[in-house]
N, C-alpha and C positions, 0 to 999 in steps of 0.2 A: 504494500500500500504506500503510494507516494503522496504524502499529505504535507501541504505547505500552507503557511499563513498568507503569503502573497503570491500573486501571479508574477512571472518574470517581467511582464510588461511594466509593472509598477516598482521594479527594484530600485529605480532612481528617485522615487518620490521624496524620500527624506532629505535628499540633497537639495531639493527644490523648496519644500515647505516643511514647517514644523507642524505636524498634524496634531489632532486632539490627543490629550495627555498620554494615554496608555493604550492606543488602539492596536499598534503592532509592537510586540513586546519581546524582550530578550528570552532566549531559550533557558529553561531551568538547568542549572549547573550541577546535575546529579547523574549518577552512572546507570542505574537500572533502566530498563527499556520498556517496561509495561506499567500502566497506571496502578494496577493492583499491588505493585511492589513499593508503592509510596503511601504516605499518610500525611495528614495535615496536623500540625502541632502549633498551638497558640504561642506566638513569640512575645507579644504584649497586648494589653495589660495582663498581669497574672490573674486578676479577678476583677469583678465589677467595682470593687472599692479601691483599686490601686491605679497607678499611672496618671498621666496628664488628662485632665478633663476641662471642658469649655462650657461656659454658660450659654453661649449663642450657638445656633445651628451652623453646621458646615454644609453648604449647599453646592458649592463648586467642587470639582474633582481634585484630589491630591496630585501633586507633581513631584518629580524627582530632581534633586540638585546634586550634581556630580562635580561641582566646582571646588569642593573642599577635600581634605585628606580622607574623609569618610562620607559615604552617601547620606544625604539628609532627605526627609520627607517634608515637602512644603505643604502646609495646611492653610488654605485661605478661609479664615473665619468670616462669617457673614457680618460681624460687627466691625469689620475693617482692620482686624489684627491679623497680620501674616505671621504664622508660626512655623519654625523649622524644628523637626524632631529627629533625634538620632535613629537611624533606620534599624539598628540592632536592639536598642533598649527602650525606645520610645521616650527617652528623656528630652527635656527642653534644651535645644541648642541656642536659639535666639527667637525673639519676636519683635515685630515692628508694627506700629499703628499708622495707618494711612493718614496723611495730613488733611485737615478739614477746616473751613473757616468758622470762627466763633464757636468752637466746640460743638459743631453740628453732629448729628448722628450720622454714622457711615454704614453703608451696606455694600458687601462684596457678594455678588450672586454669580457673575460670569467667571468661568475658569480662566485664570491668568495664563500667560505664556512665557516660557523661558527662551531667551535669545543669548547664546553664548553663556556668560555667567551673570546675566541680568534677568530679573523677573519684572515683567510689565503687568500692571494691575489696572483693571477698569473698575471704577467704583462710583457710587452715587451718594450724594450728601443730602440730608433731610433736616428740615427745621420744623419741629413740632409735628412730625409725621408726614410732611409734604416735601417731595423731592425738589431741591432748589438748583442742583447742578449735577452734571456727570463729568467725572474727572479721570485722568490717567496719570500714573506715577510709575517710575522705574526704580527698582531696588537693585543695588549692586550686591550680588550674593557673596562676593569675595570679602567685602568689609561690613556687610549687613547694615547698610545705610541707604536712605533714599538718595539716588544719584542726582546731584544738583546740576549736572551737565544736561539733564533732561528736565527743564522746569515743569512744574505741575501744569498739565494741559486741561483746560476747561473746554468741553466740546460744545460747539454751537454751529448752527447752519440756517440758511434761508434758501428756498428754492421757489421759482415761479410756478404757479398752478396753471392748469390748462386754460383758465379764463383770464390770465394776466395778473391775478392777485398774487400774494406772497404767502407761502407756507413756512412757518418758523418751527424749528426744533424746540419742542415744549418739554422742559425737564419734568414737570409734575406728572405728565402722562406718557413719559418715555421710561423704559425699563430695560436694563442690560442683563439679560439672562443667558444669551448665547456665548459660547466660548470664544475668546479672542483667537484670531488666526494670524499666522505669520508666514510670509513668503519671501524668499530671497529675491534679489533684484540685480541683474548684471551691472557691474560697476559700483555697486552699493555695499557698504560695510554692514549696515544694520537692516537693510531690506524695508519692507512695508508691513503694516498691520491693518487688520480689518476688524472694526468694532461694530456690533449690530445691536439694534434696539427694536423692541415691540412695546407692549404695555403689560403691567402686572395685573390689571383688572379690566373692567369694561368701560371706564370713563372716557368719553370723547373730549377733545379731538386727539386721536392717536394715529400714527402711521408707522410704516416700516422704514427705518433709516439704517444706512450703513456708511461708516466713515472709513476712508483710506488714510492711513497715517504714514507719512514719509519719515521714517526714523532718522535718516541722515539730516534732513532739513530741520527736524525737531531739535536735534543735538547742536547743529551748527548755527541755525538762524532763530531758534526760539519758537515759542508757541504760535506766533502769527503765521508761520509758514509750515506748520506741522501737518495740518489737514490738507491733503493734496486733492481729494475728490470726495464727493458725497452722492449717495444714491437715495432717492425717495421713491417708495413703491406705489404710493397713491397721492399724486399731486393735486390734492383738493383742499382749498383753504376753508371751505365751509363743511362742517360735519354735523348737520342737524339730526338729532335722534328723536324718535317718537316713543321709544320704550326705555325701560330702566336699564336694560343690558345692551350696551353699545355694540357688542360683537354679534348680536342676533340679526342685525339689519345689514343689508348690502350697502355699506357706506364707509368711506375712508378706510382705516385699518391697514391690513397688509403687514402686520408686525413681523419682524425677523426675530424669533424668540426660541427656537428649538435649542435645547441645552448643548447639543454637540456642535451647533453652529453650521454655517454654510460649508459646502465642500469645495476644496481647491483641487481641481482636476488638471493634471499635467497634460500639455499639448506639445506638438512638435517644436514650437518656438517659445514656449513658456507655460502658461496655465490659464485656466478660466475658472470662474466661480459659478457654482450651481447653488442658487439661493432659494430656499423654500419660504413662502410667506403665509401668514395666517389669515383669518377671516376678515371680510370687508368687501369693498367694492371691486368687482371685476368688470371693466369696461375698456376693451382694447383701444377703440378710437380715442378715448380720453386718457390713455396711458395709465389706467388703474389696474394694478396687477396683484390684487389680493388673492389668496388661495391658489397660488400657482407655484411653479418652479421656474426661476428666471436664469438664463445663461448670460452671465455678465462678464465683460472684459476686465482685466486687472485694474484699469483706470476707472472702473465702475460705470463706463458708458454702456448703454443698453439699446439694442434694436430688436424688437420682438420678432421681426421677420415674418409677420403675418400678412396675408394677402388683403390689401386694402379694399378691394372690390367685394370679396367674400365677407368681410367684417364690417362693412359700412353701416348696415342696419342692425347693429349689435343689440341683443336683448340680454342684459345682465342676469335675468332670472332663468333664461333658457337659451344659452348661446347656440348659434349655428354650429353643428358638428363640422361642417365643411370649413368654416372659419377657423375653429380651434385646430383642426388637422393641418391647416396651412402654415402654422406658426413654426418657424425654424428654431427659435431661441426661447420659446415659451411653452410650458406644459400647463394645461388646465384639465383637472380630472373630470371624467365623465363616466356615466354608467354604461353597461352593455345595452345595445339597442333593443334587446328583447326583455329588458327589465329596467325601466327608466327611473324608478323611484326607490328611495330607501324606505324601509318599513319598520321603524322601531315600534316595540310593543305598546308604547304609550299613545300611539296613533296620532302623535303631534305633527306628522309629516304627510298625512293623507291628502291634503290639499296644497302641498308644497312641491316644487320641482326639486330635482336632485341638488342643485346649487343652493336653493333656499333652505333645504333640509340640513345641509352641511353647516350653514350659518346658524340656523335655529338651534341645532343640537350642540353647537360649539365643536363640530368635527373638522377643525381646520387642517388643511394639508401641511401647513407650516409647523405642526407639532413635532415632526421627525425630519431628520436629515436624509438626503439621498446617498446612494452609493453607486458606483459604476462597476459592472462585471464584464469580463471579456471571455468569449468562448475560444475554443481551440482554433477556429477558422479566422480569428482576429476581429470578428464583429463584436461591437460593444453595446451595452444596454444600460440605461439608468433604472435602478430599482428605487421606487419612492413609496414608503409606507403611508397609509392614510389613517388619521385618527379614528375613522369609523370602522377600523378593523380590516380594511382591504389593503392590498399591495398592487402597485401599478408597474407594468413593464413598458418601458419607453425607449424609443430609438435614440441612441446617444448622439447621433449626428443631426437628427431632426426631431426636436422635442415634441412637436405636434403629433407625431405618430405614436399612438397608444396601442400597443399590441395586445395587452391583456390587462384585466382587472380581476384579481382573485380575492374573494372574501375569505381570509384565513381564520378569522374567528367571527362568531355571530355577534350581532348588535346586542349590547347589554340590555337585560330586562326580559321578563316573561309575564304573561297575564297574571300569574299568581306569585310573582317574584319581582318586585319593582327594583329597577336599577338604583343602586345606592349613591351613584354620582354620575349621571349621564354626561355631564360636562367634561368628565375625565376622559371620555372616549375609551378606546381599547388598545391603542398603540401610541406610545410617545417614546421615541428611542432614536438611537443612531445605529443602524445595522452594521455588522462587520461581514467581511467576505473572506472565505478561505477556499483553497483549491484541493480537490482530491483527483489525482491523476489528470491534472490540468483542467478539470471541470469545476466551475465555480459553484460554491454553496453559500447562500446568503443566510445569515443568522440574525434573527430579530425576536425580541420578547414581546408577548402580548399579555394583557391582564384583563380581568373581568370583575367589575364591582357588583356581581350578583352571585347566586348560589346554584344557578341552573346550567350555565354554559362553561365548558372547559376552556382553559387558557394555559399559557406557559411559553417556553422557548420553541419557536417554530423555525424550521430550516426549509429553504426553497431551492429548487434547481430550475434551469431553463431548458425546456425540451421543445422539439419542433414537431408540429402536426402539419405535415406537408411542408409548405414553404413558410408557414407562420410560426414564430416562436411563442410559447406559452409558459406560464408558471406552473410548477408542480411541487406539491409538498414532498419533502424528503423524509424527515422525521419530526416528531413533536414530543417535547418533554414537559410535564408528565404525559404518559400515554393518554390520549383523550378519552379512552374508554375506561380508565381507572378511576376509582373514587378520589384519588389524590388530585386529579385534574380539576375537580370541583372545589378543592380546599386550598390549593396553592395559587399564587399569582392573582390575588383578589384586588391588588392595588398596584400602583407603579413600582416596578422593580428597579434595580440598578441598570446602567447601560452594560452591554456585554463586552467582554474583552477576551483575548485568546493568548495561549502560550503553548510552546512545544514541550512535551514531556517524553523523553526518549524519541521514538519515531512516531508519536501520536500528537495530534493537535487537541487541546482541551479548551472548551468554551467555559468561561467563568461568569457567573451571574449571582446576584444576591436577590433572593425573594424577601422583600422587606416585610417584617412582622414582629411579633412579640413571642419568642425572639425571631430575628431574621435568620435565614439559612443561606450559607454560601454553597453553591453547587459547582462542581467541576464535571462537565459532561463531555464524553468522547464525541468528537466531530464525526467519526466514521459511521456511527450507528445510533447515537443519541442515548447510550446507556450512561448511567451515573458512575463516575469514578470516585467522586468525593461528595460528601454531604456533611457539612460542618455547621451545627448550630452556633450562632454568635452570642456574645454576651448581651448585646443590645439589638436594636431593630435593623441595623444597616441604614443605607441612605438611598432614597429613590433618585433616579435620573442622574446619578453621578457614576463615573467609571472607576471601578477599583484600580488601584495602581499595582502593577506586577513588575517586580525587579528581581531578575535572576530567579531564585527559588522562594520568593516571599510575596504575599499579597497584602495590601494595605487598603483599608476602607474606613470611612467615617461611620459612626454608629451612635444611636441614642440609647442610653441606659434606662431600663424600665422603672426602677425604683426612685432614682434621683432626678431623672429628666436631663441629666448632664450629657454632654457630647464627648465622645472619646474617639481615638483612632485605634482600631483593632488590626493586628498583624498576625498572619498565619504562615508558617514555613512548611514547604513541601519537602518531606524527608523520606529517606529510604526506610522501609519497614525493618 
C-alpha cells in the first residue's frame, strides 16, 4: 500500500506558502511499522488539576516555534495573550499581551502565522463590548518582544459601491475568524499576508473583506503603505434589513469567516486564492458574491468570468443555471435538476428556493474551506463542503462547472426529533487530502445536532461514470449503521489533521464533548487505531498540532471551566 499525505504535484507548496498551522505534518519518529504497535500516552498535564491553565478560551489553533534551542508550542489566547509552552513539559516559557489603546479588551480569534522567526497576530480591540479596531502586530520569537520595526497596523478601507457611494470597513460589524495566510513573493524578504473578515453575528451592515499586507512595505515604509490591496465581496453601501437576523435575507454579507481561511493554490507562475464567502446577496451584475467560491489573483483583483448576456436578467432568488455555469472564476452552489429544493424537517423551506433556503437556515457555503484534488491523469477538481451537509465537485479550471453535489449527511432534525441548533449546519471544516496509490481521498468531518441521523468522519473519492466525474463515499467513521454513529459527533469537532505512522497515514480528529475523545483513524480503511479520552472537552474548529510523535490541543476542563493544552505522545507498545 503506497499511502502518502500529499500528491507529488503539491510537493513544492510549502516553498510557496505557509499553509494552515498543522495540515501537512512531520512523520512520527518511531520505529515500529503498524499502528497496533503504538499507544498514546499523556505527556501533559499529568491530571486535570496540574499544568498551565487559562481563564479565557483558546479559539485559534496552536502553532509550533522552532526558533529556539527547544521547540515551543505557541498558544494564542482569545484575551490577547500569546503564550509559549515548553513542548516537553508544558511549562510556561514566555507570554506577551497584544498592545491595545486605553486598556481596551482584546480578542484573538484568527490563527496567527509564523514567518521565519516572527509571529504575526491579527486581533480586535473592544471598548465596553463593541469592536473599535482591528489590528496586526508582529512578535519577534527570538527575543519574545513585539517587533517595533513593524509598527502596530490598524486596518481600514473604503471601496466604491456599485451605485457610486462608498462602503467603509466597519470595525463593530467586522470579525476576524479566518486564519491568517502567508505567501512568498519573488524578490521579497517577508512576502505578503492575507487577513479576512466576516461578522460574528447577524448585525448589519457587514461584508466580506480581505486585506493584502505587503510585509516589506510595512517594515520599510510604515503602516500607511502596508495594505497593498483590498477585496470587498458585496459592494453595497446600503444594507436595509427587515428581520432580526441579518444573515437570513439576501442582502450585503458575503463574510470570509471559515476558520481554516481561504486556500492558496499554486499555479505555474505563482498562486491564486480560492475564497469561500458566507450568506448574503448574490447578484452577479452588481458584483455581489455572497455564498460563493471566488478565484482571486494575488493582488486581490477579481473577474468573475461570467457571460454577461446569460447573466443580464439575474434573479438572486433563483439564478439562471446557464449563467452560473458560464462563470470561469466563480462557483455558486446549486441543487440537482431533479431535486431543486432543500427539505428540512421543520418545513421552513417549503416555499423557498434553494438559495433562499441556504440563507434562511444559515447554511452558508463560506463555513468551510475548499481543497483541490488531482487525479492520476492530471485533471484537477475543487472539493467544496456545504454547511447543509453536501459536498460539491467543481472543475478546477472553470469554477462554473459543477459536476456533482453529494449529500453526505442528512439535514439535521426529524419530525419527532427537533434539531438542537439548525444554524450550526452539519459541516464546518477545512478538509484534508491524502493519496492512496496516487488516488486522492478527501477527509472531512460532519456533525449532527440531533439524535436521529449518523455523522462523523467521512472520506470521499472521485470516480467516473462514463465521461462525468462523481463523488463516492469511501468510508465513514463511526460506521453509520452502528449505535455509536448516533452518539458521537453531535456538535462541531476539531479540524482534521494527518500524520504518517510507519507506512500508514493516520487521520486525527477530536470529537468535542465531556470528555472529548481524540481519534486516530487509519486512512486505508477507516478503522480506529487510537481512541484517547481527554481530560477536558477538546476544542471545536481548531486543528490539533502534530510535531514528530506528539499531538497538542486546547481543551476545557469540566470541573473548573479552565482552559489547558493537552499533549499526547505516540509511543511504541
